[in-house]
C-alpha positions in Angstrom: 129.0 127.3 66.1 129.7 126.0 69.9 131.2 128.3 72.3 131.3 127.2 76.4 129.0 124.5 75.9 126.4 126.4 73.9 125.3 126.7 70.3 125.6 130.1 69.5 124.0 131.4 65.8 126.0 131.5 63.1 124.1 134.2 60.9 124.4 137.1 63.5 127.3 139.7 64.7 129.3 137.9 67.0 128.4 140.6 69.4 124.6 139.5 69.5 125.6 135.8 69.3 127.8 136.0 72.6 124.6 137.3 74.6 123.3 133.8 73.8 125.3 132.5 76.4 123.9 132.5 80.1 125.7 135.5 82.2 126.7 137.7 79.1 124.6 140.6 78.0 125.0 143.0 75.3 127.7 145.2 77.0 129.4 142.1 78.5 129.8 141.0 75.1 131.3 144.3 73.8 133.8 144.4 76.3 135.2 140.9 75.7 135.2 141.6 71.9 137.3 144.8 72.5 139.7 142.9 74.9 140.5 140.2 72.4 140.3 142.7 69.7 137.9 141.3 67.3 135.3 143.5 65.4 131.7 143.6 67.0 130.2 143.5 63.4 131.8 140.4 62.0 129.3 137.6 61.4 130.0 134.8 63.9 130.3 132.0 60.8 133.6 134.5 59.6 135.2 134.2 62.6 138.6 131.3 62.3 139.7 129.0 64.8 142.1 131.3 66.6 139.5 134.3 67.1 137.2 131.5 68.5 140.1 130.2 70.8 141.2 133.6 72.4 137.2 134.1 72.8 137.1 131.0 74.8 140.0 131.8 76.7 139.0 135.1 77.6 135.7 133.7 78.8 136.9 131.0 80.7 139.3 133.3 82.7 137.7 136.4 83.4 133.8 135.6 83.6 131.7 133.1 85.5 128.9 131.9 82.9 126.1 129.0 82.3 126.4 125.9 84.8 129.0 128.0 87.6 126.6 130.8 87.4 123.7 129.3 87.8 125.2 127.4 90.6 126.6 130.5 92.4 123.2 132.1 92.0 121.6 129.0 93.5 124.2 128.8 96.4 123.3 132.7 97.3 119.5 131.8 97.5 119.9 128.8 99.7 122.5 130.7 102.1 119.5 133.4 102.2 117.1 130.6 103.4 119.3 129.2 105.6 120.5 132.6 108.0 116.5 133.0 107.6 116.9 136.4 106.0 113.7 138.3 104.7 114.6 137.6 101.0 115.0 133.8 101.8 111.8 133.8 103.2 110.4 135.6 100.0 112.0 132.6 97.7 110.8 129.8 100.1 107.2 131.4 99.6 107.6 131.9 96.1 106.8 135.5 96.3 108.3 138.8 94.6 111.9 139.3 96.6 112.5 142.8 95.6 109.9 145.2 97.1 107.0 144.7 93.9 103.7 144.7 94.7 101.7 141.3 95.3 98.0 142.4 95.6 98.5 142.6 91.7 100.9 141.7 89.0 103.2 139.1 90.9 102.3 136.3 88.4 105.4 135.5 87.2 106.6 134.3 90.2 103.7 133.1 91.7 102.3 131.4 88.5 99.4 132.4 86.3 96.7 131.4 89.0 93.7 133.2 88.9 91.3 132.4 91.8 88.2 134.1 90.5 86.3 133.9 87.5 84.2 136.9 87.5 82.1 139.0 89.7 80.9 136.3 91.5 77.2 137.2 90.5 75.0 134.4 89.0 72.8 135.2 85.8 69.2 134.8 85.9 67.6 132.5 83.4 64.7 134.1 81.4 61.1 132.1 81.6 
């Protein structure tokens, strides 16, 4: 099934399937289904066309998802860089922007680069 340009899984509950859309989590999916009046335990492939149309209209009208959301986030980061805010510098240097430690652990942002290969001591060959 395709919704908002995303293939969502057919064999899962609709609440979980909606969470495959970027910008919609489980809580938001539950709220959308409550607003539209669809049972969250219903399987995605069992939806009829009118229910799919209601979901599509609700998401288009009230939520920023997928490309639009990615664009907004990118613009926000670009604005922080332009005004030379602290968080903007952290993004420029590819470091964690929310106060995490960097002596160890910042592998996700910095990439999995390990610069040391051991203790530095050379092993002596036995004669």
